[in-house]
C-alpha positions, 0 to 999 in steps of 0.5 A: 283566883279565890281559895276557901278553906275551913278546919276544925278546932279541937277538943283534947281528950287526954294527953295534952302537955305531953305534946310539948317537945322534948317531954314527948320523948322523955316519958314512955308510951306518949300519945295525945288523943283529940277530936276535930269538932264542928267549930271551924276556923274559916279562911278566904284568900283572893289575890289583888292586882295591887300591893295591898293586904286587906284583912277582914276579921269577922271575930273582931268585926274589923278590917286591917289594911297593910302594904307589902312594904310593911312586911320588913324584918323590923316590923315583923319582929315587933309583935305589936306592929300588926296588932291582932293580925300579927300571926296572920301577917307573920305567915304571909311573910313566909311566902314573900309575895309580890302582889296583894291579898284580900283575906277574910277570917272567921271562927265560931270558937270563942276567943281564949277557949282553950280549943286551939283556935289560933293554931287551927286558923294558922294551918288553915290560912297557910294551906289556903295561901299555899294553894293560891301561890301553887306551893305544894305542902302536906299536913306535917310540913304545914304544922312545922312551919305554922308551929314554929311561927306561932312559937316565936310570936307567943314567946312563952316556951315551945308550943305543943303540936296537937292543936294543929292536926285536927284542922287538917285531918279531922276525925279522932286522932292519936298523936304518938311521939317518935324521935324526929317525927309524930306518928298519926293514927286516925281512930274515927268510927261512927260508933266512937263518934256517937258515944263521945257526942252523947257522953261529953258536954263542952262548956265555955267558962267565959273566963280569960286564960293564958295557956302560955303561962300555964304551959311554961310553968309546967314545962319549967317544973318538969325540967327542974325535976319537980317531983309532983309535976313529974309524977303527975305527967307520968300518970297522965302519960299512963292514962292517955295510953290506957285511953288509946287502948280502950278505944282500940278495944271499943271499951267505950265506958273506960274512955270516960273513966280515964278522961276524968282521971286525967282531968283530976291528975292534971290539977296537980300540974299547977294551981291555976289549971282549974279556976275556982269558978269552974270548980265551984260549979262542978262541985254543985253539979256532982251532987245532982249527977252521978259519974260526972267527970271534968277536964279542962281543955288545953292548958286550962286556967279558963276557957273551955272544959268538958264534962263526961257523964251518962248519956241520959243526963245530957239534956238535963245537965245542959239545962242546969249549966244554962242557969249559970254564967257559963255556956254550953257549946255544940259538941260534934265530931267531924269526919276525917278529911283525908286518909293518913 
């Protein structure tokens, strides 16, 4: 039996970092808004008749060979034993398999992009393996298992929950904090899709990043009662809620204003959020394009960022970026995959 699955990586519009527990329950009206993009994590899983685990990664252009006997507690707690496949192998271990697998992995999101690529790959792989072995699952239970596994591997504080859901659900999501739960609302409409695609440009900076370090510094500062971080997080929560309300009212121009304001506020969380190289290019572009805004994707520090702009500027703006060391990525919003 062969199972093939694919799921989007996300672009977070507003409200990132608010999705880290328990920050999401401490601030009022917390909502995180993100979109499922056409950049996909793809998985093929097929059962073997022996005890070999053979993983081919298109991204690394490399094949990894293991035996089921390698999946011992000792090896699983040595995060370097399975090399780049640690996350995948940790997920395999959750299923206590008695037969081998052929696995193929691919993603067209750049490594370290800040688009939640590893999280997307994790939930897509978990869903594929669940289907292969006949295990019933649902989006929230899948996220709980994969998020817990990724958090242990990262070992840099608690990961947020927003990265996982777009791969499973698609569309434009509002993730709202609830005690003991996450309320998910699908906001996708064809009008919203068309507006966001024409007014947002996704750019890969090519700069390395460490999301765990940025998130941990913000997390620690928040609970150390750092006044600057607390006030910035409160403002981000306020802007995120205003963006959610603007989408509900189809007040689309307001969305761009709030995304830019959220991006500016986010700079106050840590000095490493916006790399110097990104800031320099943005300042040059601002001189040529009116109403241009910027927000780093994910925890920032490198990877991708989005530019919000007038629709008529999109082609010229992308041409200008093409003359820099940075790269424009295709920004398309995927339709919802399932009803919530």
